[in-house]
Every structure is written in C-alpha cells, then in structure tokens.
N, C-alpha and C positions, 0 to 999 in steps of 0.2 A: 850667586855669581851670574847675574843676568846677561852681562857682556859675553861671557864664554858660552852660555846657553844660545845666545843669538848667533854666535860664530859657528856652533855646531849645527844649528839648523840650516844656516846659509851653506855650509859644506855639504849637507844632505842634498840640498836642491841642486848643487852644482855637480853632483855625481853623474857621470855620463854612461857608466856601465849599466847593463841590465841587471836587475836583481837576480842573484842566484841563491836559492834556499839551501840550507845545510842538507848535506846528503848522508851524513854518518853521525852516529851518537856523539863522537868527539867534537865534530863541527857544530852540532846543536848545543852542546854544553858550553863551547867557546863563544858561540853567538849569543847565548843568554848572558854570559859574563860581560861581553862587549856592550850588549844593549843596556844592561844595568848600569855599568860604569860610564858609558857615554850619554846615557839618558835618551836613547833612541827607541822608536818603535820596532824597527827592523834594521838588521845589518846582514848584507849579503856576504857570502863566504869569499867573493872575489873583490870585495871593497877594501881598499887600502886604509890601514889605521890612520895614516897621516892625512889622507883625503877627507876622512870623517871628522878631522879636527883634534885628533889625539895628541896629547903632549906627554912630556916625560913623567909628570906627576900621575896622570891617569894610567900610564903604562906601568908604573910601580904598583898601582892598585890592581890592575889587571894580572900582573905577574904573581902577586901575592894570592890572588884568588885561584890562579892556575895551580899554584903550589898546593893550596888547600883542597881544591877539587880533584886534581889528578895525582897528587903525591909526587910531583916532579918539580925540581927546581931549575928552571932555565934561566940563563943570564938575560937581562933585558936587552942586550945587544942582539939577541935572536930576532927581535922585532924589526931591526934594520934589514936584515936578509930575508925575513919572512913576515911581511907587513900585512898579509891577509889571513883570514881564518883558515882558508884552505891550506896554505903553506905552513902555518902554525900547527895545525892538526897533524900534519905529517911529521913534524918534529916531535910532538907528544906520542903519536902512535909508534914511532921508530926512533926513539932517542939514541943519538950516538955521542956518548960523552967525549970521545977522542977528537971529535970535530971541532971543538973550541966554540960552538954555539951554545 
C-alpha cells in the first residue's frame, strides 16, 4: 500500500506538537503497538491517532492488539474520545465499564 504509506509519512511531517516520549509502562506498550501498526519510527504520547493518518481498519488492528496485550476489550469508539496514547493509557489503567467507552 504505497499510497497509504506516503500519506502516513506526510502526516508525520505535518505534526506540529513536540514529541512527548512515553512516561509509563502502559504508554510504552501502547506506543510500540501504534508504531508497529502505523509503520512509524516514533509516536509521541500526545500525537492524535487521526493526525498520524490512522483509519478504521488500523484502529481495529490496534484494538485487537490492545486486547491481546492488556487483556482488556475496549470499544473502538474509545478512540474518538481518547485519540492519543496518553488518553488511551488512562482508559486502560483505570477502566470504567459503566462509562460506555
């Protein structure tokens, strides 16, 4: 998928946020998943999934890996409210099943 790869690289170049490295073990594990799935060298914990060129297919892959890695089944809609690694890590560290996320 060369076209998608080019779009992802372009999205990386367009990021205006400063890189923020993972600060916790959960953030580090999520960053590794995102790097692998998105095919990037580095993903900051404050980078938005959508700004990185993520789509619904890749989100499904990420959430399958989150379930495997953490043993937690989050709805993909969680990504809409928590589009960064930092926000998603909070959902994983303190899941609240009654919240609807």
